[in-house]
C-alpha positions in Angstrom: -121.5 145.4 -16.4 -122.0 142.1 -15.0 -119.1 140.0 -14.8 -119.6 136.3 -15.4 -117.3 133.7 -13.8 -116.0 131.0 -16.2 -113.7 127.9 -15.3 -111.4 126.4 -17.8 -111.2 122.3 -17.6 -108.7 120.8 -20.5 -105.4 118.6 -19.9 -103.7 120.3 -22.7 -102.0 123.8 -21.3 -102.1 125.1 -25.2 -105.7 124.5 -25.4 -106.5 126.3 -21.8 -104.2 129.2 -22.8 -106.5 129.5 -26.2 -109.7 129.7 -24.2 -108.0 132.0 -21.6 -106.9 134.4 -24.4 -110.3 134.4 -25.9 -111.8 135.0 -22.8 -109.9 138.3 -22.2 -111.3 139.8 -25.1 -114.6 140.0 -23.3 -114.8 142.1 -20.6 -117.8 140.4 -19.2 -115.9 137.3 -18.7 -113.8 136.6 -15.5 -111.6 133.2 -15.6 -111.7 132.1 -11.9 -109.3 129.2 -12.6 -107.4 126.8 -15.2 -107.6 123.2 -14.4 -105.7 120.3 -16.1 -108.2 117.8 -14.7 -111.9 117.1 -13.8 -110.9 116.3 -10.1 -109.7 119.5 -9.5 -112.5 121.4 -11.2 -115.2 119.3 -9.2 -113.6 120.7 -6.0 -113.6 124.4 -7.3 -117.2 124.0 -8.5 -118.4 122.7 -5.1 -116.9 125.9 -3.4 -117.3 128.6 -5.8 -120.0 129.8 -8.1 -119.3 129.5 -11.8 -121.4 130.7 -14.5 -119.6 129.1 -17.6 -117.8 125.7 -17.7 -115.5 125.2 -20.8 -115.0 121.4 -20.7 -112.8 119.3 -22.7 -113.9 115.9 -23.1 -110.9 113.4 -23.8 -108.9 113.8 -20.5 -107.4 111.3 -18.1 -108.8 109.9 -15.0 -112.4 111.2 -15.8 -113.6 112.3 -19.2 -115.7 115.4 -19.3 -119.0 113.7 -20.3 -118.7 111.4 -17.1 -117.7 114.2 -15.1 -120.6 116.4 -16.2 -122.7 113.5 -15.0 -121.5 114.1 -11.4 -122.6 117.7 -11.1 -126.0 118.3 -9.3 -125.9 121.8 -10.2 -124.3 122.5 -13.3 -123.2 126.3 -15.0 -123.5 126.7 -18.3 -120.9 124.0 -20.0 -119.4 124.9 -23.2 -117.4 121.6 -24.6 -114.3 122.2 -26.0 -113.1 119.2 -28.0 -111.4 117.7 -31.2 -114.1 114.8 -31.2 -116.9 115.6 -33.2 -118.4 112.4 -32.5 -119.6 113.2 -28.7 -121.8 116.0 -29.6 -125.2 113.8 -29.5 -123.9 112.7 -25.8 -123.2 116.2 -25.0 -126.5 117.5 -26.1 -128.3 114.6 -24.2 -126.9 116.5 -21.0 -128.2 120.0 -22.1 -125.0 121.5 -22.6 -125.3 125.1 -24.0 -122.6 124.8 -26.7 -120.0 122.5 -28.5 -116.7 123.7 -29.9 -114.8 121.7 -32.1 -111.0 122.4 -31.9 -109.6 124.3 -33.6 -112.3 127.3 -33.4 -112.4 130.6 -34.1 -112.9 133.5 -31.7 -115.9 134.3 -33.6 -117.5 130.9 -33.0 -116.5 131.0 -29.4 -118.4 134.7 -29.3 -121.6 132.7 -30.6 -121.2 130.1 -27.9 -120.7 132.8 -24.8 -123.7 134.5 -26.1 -125.8 131.4 -25.9 -124.4 130.9 -22.4 -125.2 134.4 -21.3 -128.7 134.1 -22.9 -129.4 131.0 -20.6 -128.2 132.5 -17.6 -130.6 135.7 -18.4 -133.7 133.0 -18.6 -132.7 132.0 -14.8 -135.0 134.4 -13.2 -137.6 133.7 -10.4 -141.1 132.8 -12.1 -142.6 135.9 -11.2 -140.2 137.9 -13.1 -140.4 138.6 -16.7 -138.3 136.6 -18.7 -135.1 138.1 -20.9 -135.1 138.3 -24.6 -137.7 135.7 -26.1 -135.5 132.6 -27.7 -135.2 133.2 -31.5 -136.8 131.1 -34.1 -134.3 131.6 -36.9 -131.0 131.6 -37.7 -128.7 133.5 -40.1 -126.2 131.3 -42.7 -123.5 132.7 -44.7 -123.1 131.1 -48.2 -122.3 132.1 -51.8 -121.5 135.7 -50.6 -124.8 136.2 -49.1 -126.4 135.8 -45.6 -129.6 134.3 -45.3 -132.3 134.2 -42.6 -133.6 130.5 -42.3 -136.8 130.1 -40.1 -137.0 127.1 -38.1 -140.1 126.4 -39.2 -139.2 126.2 -43.0 -136.1 123.9 -42.5 -136.9 120.5 -43.3 -133.6 118.9 -42.8 -129.9 119.1 -42.8 -127.3 116.7 -44.5 -123.6 116.5 -44.2 -121.7 116.9 -47.5 -118.0 116.7 -47.1 -117.1 119.7 -44.7 -120.3 121.6 -46.0 -123.9 120.9 -45.0 -127.2 121.1 -47.2 -129.9 122.9 -45.4 -133.0 122.0 -47.3 -135.9 124.2 -46.5 -139.5 124.3 -48.0 -138.2 126.8 -50.6 -134.5 126.4 -51.5 -131.1 124.5 -51.0 -128.6 126.0 -49.2 -124.7 124.7 -48.9 -122.9 126.7 -46.1 -119.2 125.9 -45.7 -120.0 124.5 -42.1 -119.9 120.9 -40.8 -123.4 119.0 -39.6 -122.1 119.4 -35.9 -121.6 123.2 -36.3 -124.9 123.4 -37.8 -126.4 121.3 -35.2 -125.5 123.5 -32.2 -127.2 126.3 -33.7 -130.8 124.4 -33.9 -132.9 124.0 -31.1 -132.4 120.3 -30.0 -135.7 119.7 -28.9 -137.0 120.3 -32.4 -134.3 119.0 -34.6 -133.3 115.6 -34.2 -130.2 113.6 -35.3 -131.2 110.5 -37.0 -128.0 109.6 -38.8 -124.3 110.7 -38.7 -125.1 112.6 -41.7 -129.0 113.8 -41.0 -130.9 116.3 -39.0 -134.5 116.2 -39.4 -137.1 119.0 -38.2 -139.5 116.9 -36.3 -142.6 118.7 -37.0 -141.9 118.1 -40.6 -141.8 114.2 -40.3 -144.9 112.6 -42.1 -144.0 109.2 -40.9 -141.7 106.4 -40.0 -141.1 103.3 -41.9 -138.5 100.7 -40.9 -135.1 102.4 -40.8 -136.6 105.4 -42.9 -137.8 108.8 -41.7 -140.2 110.3 -44.3 -140.8 114.1 -45.0 -143.3 114.0 -47.6 -141.8 111.7 -50.3 -138.0 112.5 -48.8 -136.5 109.5 -47.4 -134.0 110.1 -44.8 -132.2 107.2 -43.3 -132.2 106.2 -39.3 -128.6 105.2 -38.3 -128.6 102.1 -35.7 -126.5 104.3 -33.4 -129.1 107.2 -33.4 -132.2 104.8 -33.6 -133.0 104.2 -30.0 -132.5 107.9 -29.0 -134.4 109.2 -31.7 -137.8 107.3 -31.3 -137.3 107.8 -27.3 -137.4 111.6 -28.1 -140.8 110.7 -30.1 -142.1 108.9 -27.0 -141.2 105.1 -28.3 
């Protein structure tokens, strides 16, 4: 079994211990080190081959997002943070996943699987790729597990601590935050237009003012998201 080398960076000792404990449950993971700040981590990354980086955002001296921007050859990065408002910035940096504290072992394993899948895709062009990226997700709600094809998902909307997933055939309300749903969707296809909305880019029929239209459905464009949203569309 291949071992994947991990580095944990968090200024909170308890948070580092939790990630280290979770890593110990997975025999394919090997924790190389645990750091209290980004400057310690930078030295380790410069001198060692790290596969997966668990990175906090709110840290002294240099925060996680600023630190990540300094890395030339970044490993697979999984943010571990208590601040959901940085999710959009994080995914602009092509991170693998975004875990909101406190996160469960189940959610941690999902993030690890994503990181390992990405690592397997890093093969020479003349070699076949690993498994094909999936074009669907499974969502649990109302005592059932539903398979949702990305092509059928129109948009997602925050609804308290739940999320409304509106597909071409149904509306589902899983007990998941919008941020947790966002990390399950391919960022190239699903765009955040507002703190409460994510839209399927392929379903947009037109944009008028501060509104996105999917047929007759109106979805707002928040002022903090407008520039990034339009840039993604090529404007």
